[in-house]
VEXLOFI-142335 format. One record per residue (C-alpha): residue number from 1; x, y, z; residue in one letter. Coordinates in steps of 0.02 Angstrom, whole numbers. Each point is the difference from the previous one (the first is absolute). Example, Ala and Ser with C-alpha at 12.3 -4.5 7.8 and 13.67 -1.06 7.14 Angstrom:
VEXLOFI-142335
<1; <615; -225; 390>; a> <2; <69; 172; -33>; s> 
This chain:
VEXLOFI-142335
<1; <39; 1381; 252>; x> <2; <4; -170; 84>; x> <3; <51; -89; -161>; x> <4; <136; 131; -30>; x> <5; <70; -25; 175>; x> <6; <4; -189; -15>; x> <7; <75; -2; -175>; x> <8; <135; 128; 42>; x> <9; <58; -97; 153>; x> <10; <-9; -168; -89>; x> <11; <109; 75; -136>; x> <12; <142; 5; 126>; x> <13; <-21; -185; 38>; x> <14; <-89; 34; 165>; x> <15; <-172; -72; 44>; x> <16; <-106; 131; 91>; x> <17; <-114; -65; 136>; x> <18; <-180; 65; -14>; x> <19; <10; 103; 159>; x> <20; <162; 80; -63>; x> <21; <-93; 57; -157>; x> <22; <-140; 66; 111>; x> <23; <127; 103; 99>; x> <24; <67; 82; -159>; x> <25; <-174; 34; -71>; x> <26; <-60; 80; 162>; x> <27; <152; 112; 24>; x> <28; <-31; 188; -6>; x> <29; <94; 3; -168>; x> <30; <-17; -174; -80>; x> <31; <110; 40; -151>; x> <32; <135; 72; 112>; x> <33; <-15; -150; 116>; x> <34; <22; -119; -146>; x> <35; <152; 97; -61>; x> <36; <77; -5; 174>; x> <37; <-26; -188; 15>; x> <38; <71; -34; -174>; x> <39; <152; 110; 35>; x> <40; <32; -91; 164>; x> <41; <-12; -173; -81>; x> <42; <114; 50; -145>; x> <43; <133; 61; 123>; x> <44; <9; -168; 89>; x> <45; <136; -124; -50>; x> <46; <-120; -144; 33>; x> <47; <-184; 53; -7>; x> <48; <-120; -105; 105>; x> <49; <-103; -137; -81>; x> <50; <-158; 70; 81>; x> <51; <-45; 181; 33>; x> <52; <-89; 11; 167>; x> <53; <-112; 136; 70>; x> <54; <126; 28; 141>; x> <55; <140; 36; -125>; x> <56; <-111; 121; -97>; x> <57; <-44; 94; 158>; x> <58; <183; 11; 53>; x> <59; <46; 70; -172>; x> <60; <-140; 129; 0>; x> <61; <37; 57; 178>; x> <62; <165; 71; -64>; x> <63; <-79; 89; -149>; x> <64; <-91; 164; 37>; x> <65; <-160; 29; -95>; x> <66; <-37; -184; -34>; x> <67; <-42; -60; 174>; x> <68; <-99; -160; 18>; x> <69; <-180; 16; 50>; x> <70; <-30; -9; 187>; x> <71; <-153; -53; 96>; x> <72; <-139; -110; -71>; x> <73; <-14; -24; -188>; x> <74; <-141; 90; -90>; x> <75; <-155; -109; 4>; x> <76; <6; -36; -187>; x> <77; <176; -70; 19>; x> <78; <-32; -111; 151>; x> <79; <49; -181; -26>; x> <80; <-148; -106; 47>; x> <81; <50; -170; 70>; x> <82; <-56; -142; -111>; x> <83; <-108; -61; 144>; x> <84; <-111; 154; -24>; x> <85; <-24; -29; -187>; x> <86; <-126; -119; -76>; x> <87; <87; -124; -113>; x> <88; <-67; -26; -176>; x> <89; <50; -163; -85>; x> <90; <-82; -29; -169>; x> <91; <34; -166; -88>; x> <92; <24; 35; -185>; x> <93; <62; -169; -62>; x> <94; <3; -169; 87>; x> <95; <9; -172; -85>; x> <96; <-70; -92; 152>; x> <97; <-147; -109; -49>; x> <98; <17; 43; -185>; x> <99; <88; -157; -62>; x> <100; <-90; -76; -149>; x> <101; <133; -102; -91>; x> <102; <5; -189; -9>; x> <103; <164; -18; -95>; x> <104; <-82; -38; -167>; x> <105; <68; 59; -167>; x> <106; <-141; 127; -12>; x> <107; <57; 75; 166>; x> <108; <175; 33; -68>; x> <109; <-71; 76; -159>; x> <110; <-114; 117; 97>; x> <111; <141; 46; 121>; x> <112; <124; 53; -135>; x> <113; <-136; 86; -102>; x> <114; <-49; 103; 154>; x> <115; <181; 47; 34>; x> <116; <30; 53; -181>; x> <117; <-162; 97; -20>; x> <118; <19; 99; 161>; x> <119; <183; 45; -26>; x> <120; <-35; 41; -182>; x> <121; <-134; 121; 60>; x> <122; <132; 90; 105>; x> <123; <126; 1; -143>; x> <124; <-126; 76; -120>; x> <125; <0; 157; 107>; x> <126; <183; 27; -48>; x> <127; <32; 117; -147>; x> <128; <120; -129; -74>; x> <129; <-147; -120; -23>; x> <130; <-83; 107; -132>; x> <131; <-22; -108; -154>; x> <132; <35; -165; 88>; x> <133; <-76; -148; -93>; x> <134; <-45; -180; 30>; x> <135; <146; -114; -40>; x> <136; <-94; -94; -137>; x> <137; <-17; 163; -97>; x> <138; <185; 41; 10>; x> <139; <50; -140; -116>; x> <140; <-96; 76; -143>; x> <141; <120; 145; -7>; x> <142; <182; 46; 20>; x> <143; <82; 153; 76>; x> <144; <-38; 94; 160>; x> <145; <-121; -88; 117>; x> <146; <-63; 3; 180>; x> <147; <-76; -145; 95>; x> <148; <-50; -47; 177>; x> <149; <21; -177; 59>; x> <150; <67; -122; 127>; x> <151; <186; -41; 0>; x> <152; <55; -181; -19>; x> <153; <154; -107; -32>; x> <154; <127; 137; 44>; x> <155; <174; -50; -60>; x> <156; <167; 87; 24>; x> <157; <128; -88; -111>; x> <158; <186; 14; 42>; x> <159; <30; 104; -155>; x> <160; <-110; 140; 63>; x> <161; <-174; 66; -32>; x> <162; <-165; -62; 67>; x> <163; <-135; -102; -86>; x> <164; <-177; -23; 62>; x> <165; <-175; -40; -60>; x> <166; <-141; 125; 13>; x> <167; <-172; -79; 6>; x> <168; <-181; 56; 9>; x> <169; <-166; -88; -33>; x> <170; <26; 12; -189>; x> <171; <176; -67; -21>; x> <172; <184; 24; 41>; x> <173; <153; 79; -76>; x> <174; <186; -24; 32>; x> <175; <84; 157; 66>; x> <176; <185; 42; -18>; x> <177; <93; 126; 108>; x> <178; <173; 44; -62>; x> <179; <141; 104; 70>; x> <180; <-72; 161; -72>; x> <181; <-163; -22; 95>; x> <182; <36; -120; 144>; x> <183; <-143; -81; 94>; x> <184; <-27; 50; 182>; x> <185; <112; -102; 116>; x> <186; <-152; -48; 103>; x> <187; <-104; -69; -146>; x> <188; <-81; -162; 58>; x> <189; <-123; -129; -63>; x> <190; <-187; 33; 21>; x> <191; <7; 187; 24>; x> <192; <-106; 109; -114>; x> <193; <87; 135; -102>; x> <194; <-19; 116; -148>; x> <195; <129; -30; -137>; x> <196; <46; 136; -125>; x> <197; <105; -54; -148>; x> <198; <15; -49; -182>; x> <199; <-70; -159; -76>; x> <200; <110; -86; -129>; x> <201; <-87; -69; -153>; x> <202; <2; -187; -32>; x> <203; <-90; -162; 28>; x> <204; <36; -1; 188>; x> <205; <32; 184; 37>; x> <206; <96; 62; 152>; x> <207; <-34; 161; 93>; x> <208; <160; 98; 28>; x> <209; <-29; 95; 161>; x> <210; <35; 185; 23>; x> <211; <-84; 17; 170>; x> <212; <-84; -105; 135>; x> <213; <-129; 99; 100>; x> <214; <-66; -56; 170>; x> <215; <-169; 43; 78>; x> <216; <93; 85; 145>; x> <217; <-64; 131; 122>; x> <218; <-43; 171; -74>; x> <219; <113; 140; 57>; x> <220; <-148; 118; 18>; x> <221; <-104; -104; 121>; x> <222; <-30; 105; 157>; x> <223; <28; -88; 167>; x> <224; <-145; -3; 122>; x> <225; <27; 58; 179>; x> <226; <-97; -26; 161>; x> <227; <-103; 139; 75>; x> <228; <64; -40; 175>; x> <229; <180; 4; 62>; x> <230; <6; -188; 27>; x> <231; <128; -132; -45>; x> <232; <8; -181; -55>; x> <233; <135; -120; 60>; x> <234; <52; -140; -118>; x> <235; <70; -168; 54>; x> <236; <9; -176; -71>; x> <237; <89; -167; 20>; x> <238; <-33; -20; 185>; x> <239; <35; -188; -14>; x> <240; <-72; -32; 172>; x> <241; <36; -179; 50>; x> <242; <177; 1; -67>; x> <243; <146; -22; 119>; x> <244; <74; 157; -78>; x> <245; <-152; 110; 37>; x> <246; <61; 162; 81>; x> <247; <-111; 5; 153>; x> <248; <95; 139; 93>; x> <249; <-5; 118; -150>; x> <250; <-184; -39; -30>; x> <251; <-40; 48; 180>; x> <252; <94; 163; -21>; x> <253; <-108; 37; -152>; x> <254; <-159; -34; 99>; x> <255; <64; 106; 144>; x> <256; <34; 143; -121>; x> <257; <-180; -8; -62>; x> <258; <-75; -27; 173>; x> <259; <94; 130; 100>; x> <260; <-85; 127; 110>; x> <261; <-34; 150; -113>; x> <262; <88; 112; 125>; x> <263; <164; -87; -44>; x> <264; <-40; -56; -176>; x> <265; <91; 80; -145>; x> <266; <-103; 94; -130>; x> <267; <23; -131; -135>; x> <268; <-72; -139; 109>; x> <269; <-146; 114; 45>; x> <270; <-46; 12; -184>; x> <271; <-6; -187; -38>; x> <272; <-179; -45; -42>; x> <273; <25; -147; -116>; x> <274; <113; -153; -3>; x> <275; <19; -95; -165>; x> <276; <77; -174; 13>; x> <277; <53; -67; -170>; x> <278; <10; -188; 21>; x> <279; <102; -141; 79>; x> <280; <-92; 31; 162>; x> <281; <64; -165; 70>; x> <282; <141; -117; -50>; x> <283; <-123; -136; -50>; x> <284; <24; -188; 0>; x> <285; <73; -103; -142>; x> <286; <43; 152; -105>; x> <287; <176; -66; -35>; x> <288; <89; -166; 33>; x> <289; <44; -37; 181>; x> <290; <-86; 159; 60>; x> <291; <-49; -86; 162>; x> <292; <178; 23; 64>; x> <293; <-16; 190; -21>; x> <294; <-166; 18; 92>; x> <295; <-27; 57; 179>; x> <296; <-189; -31; -24>; x> <297; <-25; -155; -108>; x> <298; <-191; 15; -13>; x> <299; <-72; 119; -131>; x> <300; <-159; 43; 95>; x> <301; <101; 34; 157>; x> <302; <111; 118; -101>; x> <303; <-154; 102; -48>; x> <304; <-71; -4; 178>; x> <305; <166; 68; 65>; x> <306; <3; 135; -133>; x> <307; <-178; 49; 48>; x> <308; <55; 22; 181>; x> <309; <144; 110; -55>; x> <310; <-113; 109; -108>; x> <311; <-125; 18; 142>; x> <312; <131; 109; 84>; x> <313; <-18; 131; -136>; x> <314; <-90; 160; 52>; x> <315; <-187; -14; -34>; x> <316; <-2; 149; -118>; x> <317; <120; -81; -125>; x> <318; <-86; -87; -146>; x> <319; <95; -145; -76>; x> <320; <0; -59; -181>; x> <321; <74; -174; -15>; x> <322; <37; -106; -153>; x> <323; <83; -171; -17>; x> <324; <166; -49; -78>; x> <325; <79; -160; -62>; x> <326; <32; -63; 179>; x> <327; <-182; 19; 55>; x> <328; <-136; -131; 13>; x> <329; <-89; 40; -164>; x> <330; <21; -67; -176>; x> <331; <172; 41; -71>; x> <332; <-68; 52; -170>; x> <333; <-27; 186; -23>; x> <334; <-116; 88; 20>; x> <335; <-10; -66; 178>; x> <336; <-160; 15; 102>; x> <337; <-4; 71; 176>; x> <338; <38; -114; 147>; x> <339; <-135; -134; 25>; x> <340; <-135; 30; 128>; x> <341; <71; -127; 124>; x> <342; <161; 103; 9>; x> <343; <-91; 168; 10>; x> <344; <-107; -43; 151>; x> <345; <141; 34; 124>; x> <346; <29; 178; -62>; x> <347; <-79; 165; 51>; x> <348; <-135; 87; -100>; x> <349; <106; 149; -54>; x> <350; <96; -113; -121>; x> <351; <-48; 2; -184>; x> <352; <42; -172; -73>; x> <353; <31; 18; -187>; x> <354; <81; -100; -139>; x> <355; <168; 17; -86>; x> <356; <5; 117; -93>; x> <357; <-128; 127; 57>; x> <358; <-36; 185; -13>; x> <359; <-72; 109; 137>; x> <360; <-29; 184; 26>; x> <361; <63; 62; 168>; x> <362; <-82; 168; 32>; x> <363; <-12; 19; -189>; x> <364; <180; -51; -38>; x> <365; <6; -150; -119>; x> <366; <117; -138; 62>; x> <367; <47; -151; -106>; x> <368; <66; -140; 111>; x> <369; <88; -153; -72>; x> <370; <109; -124; 91>; x> <371; <132; -5; -137>; x> <372; <24; -183; -49>; x> <373; <28; 48; -182>; x> <374; <168; 77; 48>; x> <375; <64; -179; -10>; x> <376; <-43; -1; -186>; x> <377; <78; 170; -36>; x> <378; <164; -49; 83>; x> <379; <18; -156; -106>; x> <380; <-60; 76; -165>; x> <381; <77; 174; -5>; x> <382; <188; 11; -15>; x> <383; <79; 100; 142>; x> <384; <-157; 0; 107>; x> <385; <25; -46; 183>; x> <386; <-99; -19; 161>; x> <387; <104; 147; 62>; x> <388; <-105; 115; -113>; x> <389; <-183; -25; 48>; x> <390; <-46; 181; -40>; x> <391; <70; -18; -176>; x> <392; <-105; -158; -22>; x> <393; <-154; 95; 60>; x> <394; <32; 131; -133>; x> <395; <12; -137; -132>; x> <396; <-171; -67; 52>; x> <397; <-76; 174; -11>; x> <398; <73; 26; -174>; x> <399; <-76; -166; -55>; x> <400; <-161; 40; 98>; x> <401; <-1; -180; 61>; x> <402; <50; -75; 167>; x> <403; <56; -170; -69>; x> <404; <24; 14; -188>; x> <405; <91; -166; -29>; x> <406; <-117; -150; -6>; x> <407; <61; -175; 44>; x> <408; <159; 43; 94>; x> <409; <30; 1; 189>; x> <410; <-158; 97; 41>; x> <411; <-153; -112; -14>; x> <412; <-142; 93; -86>; x> <413; <-179; -62; -7>; x> <414; <-84; 22; -172>; x> <415; <-147; 99; 66>; x> <416; <-121; 76; -124>; x> <417; <59; 169; 62>; x> <418; <186; 34; 16>; x> <419; <2; 75; 175>; x> <420; <184; 48; -14>; x> <421; <-25; 130; -137>; x> <422; <29; 174; 73>; x> <423; <-154; 84; -75>; x> <424; <0; 156; 108>; x> <425; <155; 98; 47>; x> <426; <25; -14; 189>; x> <427; <60; 139; 112>; x> <428; <102; -122; 105>; x> <429; <66; -167; -62>; x> <430; <61; -115; 139>; x> <431; <84; -170; -7>; x> <432; <99; -117; 113>; x> <433; <79; -172; -27>; x> <434; <182; 55; -15>; x> <435; <28; 47; 185>; x> <436; <79; 168; -42>; x> <437; <-67; 175; 32>; x> <438; <-11; 151; -113>; x> <439; <-107; 137; -74>; x> <440; <6; 116; -149>; x> <441; <-113; 87; -123>; x> <442; <-31; -60; -177>; x> <443; <-91; 135; -97>; x> <444; <-154; 31; 110>; x> <445; <10; -165; 95>; x> <446; <79; -22; 172>; x> <447; <91; -167; 2>; x> <448; <17; -86; 168>; x> <449; <93; -163; 26>; x> <450; <-33; -77; 170>; x> <451; <129; -73; 116>; x> <452; <-16; -165; 93>; x> <453; <-10; -58; 181>; x> <454; <115; -147; -27>; x> <455; <188; -11; 20>; x> <456; <108; -72; -138>; x> <457; <-51; -178; -41>; x> <458; <111; -144; -53>; x> <459; <-67; 15; -177>; x> <460; <43; 186; -4>; x> <461; <175; -38; 63>; x> <462; <22; -128; -139>; x> <463; <-60; 129; -129>; x> <464; <106; 139; 79>; x> <465; <-157; 102; 34>; x> <466; <13; 119; 148>; x> <467; <-171; 59; 62>; x> <468; <-40; 171; 71>; x> <469; <-125; -50; 135>; x> <470; <-108; 96; 125>; x> <471; <-2; 163; -98>; x> <472; <-173; 75; -30>; x> <473; <-45; 121; -141>; x> <474; <-132; 124; 58>; x> <475; <-87; 108; -130>; x> <476; <-88; 161; 45>; x> <477; <-156; -14; -107>; x> <478; <-25; 187; -9>; x> <479; <177; 50; -52>; x> <480; <57; -169; -71>; x> <481; <163; 18; 96>; x> <482; <83; -164; 48>; x> <483; <91; -34; 163>; x> <484; <98; -159; 37>; x> <485; <-6; -49; 183>; x> <486; <126; -127; 66>; x> <487; <-47; -118; 144>; x> 
């Protein structure tokens, strides 16, 4: 019933608050209550953006037979404050302390072999991969073929079509995509794909492509949900230490989480976890002449100040924190957690993890990545823009890799394991970096793009980028409903 209520109201372009859904579910006639609310919203010239519990109760008061429940909720429906629930944070994947590469040729060979083999394993679960062969075997035959490999040397000549190489451990073949079977617009170097097509006979045969298949996220994967009615708040890009840090809005956020439960709204009462996806501080020397943009010019002092701010969080909230490209760790991804000297100032309820990482929050699998590879997608995919972070997140899920392009703007360390392969399908995929806010669902995955706590910078003005700061996505881990709270 709860899912039906939420979906029906969302279908009208209105976001129902959790307590509004509770009021409909607990009415004496829930179906009649839902019908009354939908009829009221449809009759309005300008429906509200949010459906509140107060509005639901006012609607149902005028409708006989569907009165809202009065008195205390039944015990099974009581909303337990997050402070009364034991938090469960399970670290599933963390690159911290796992770096083994030395930058030798063998490291690069092992890195790309690991990427290819793991993504090939995912692709072989697709029905289209039946009969796929090693590339060296293709050249012994002509006609219909299937092969899995890594994309290289993508070319888009002015006359149309797309040409690229497909390579595996046994060899490579030139692939041709014509107008009848165009290549995906987001095809990029170094991703791993399955190619279905026809091989032309000859001394140096070409594979004429009918279809390019990505590893992608299965449509049938069920999403996990928490057993308790608790929520996770997602933030990133605090940029503490910058002159453009939004101190007043940050304090409003803390006040919202801290407030006396007697005057705290239901959503704040549910927040049990806080996930911070990188760029915790503004850093030092990250870009030329940064010293002129800093209110705190010392990196360690930036982290000490951030620690003081986070100490004001309620004790029951558990924090998962990863670095970004502005933080005091190596720039090459995967990035380790903050060094011990920076961690000492922080409280014990903080889980310091690397970028990217995966955690289970009360059983719900969360993949957290700062999002530096968006810089590569914007420059390599025609029509892609920083204005569309959720679309870029979908692209990464389709490729099952967080930074598919090697050697561009995102520095990638040639580790023996490619930590940026998305082996397991997450329930929630969260990123930051772009300073915008948004959420949507892609197949079974809830996409969350974090906002920032920094006003528009000079660089953003120059690039005509307008941030959407101090807006916090909060996900109910039991229902997977997303609320966006503005501060």
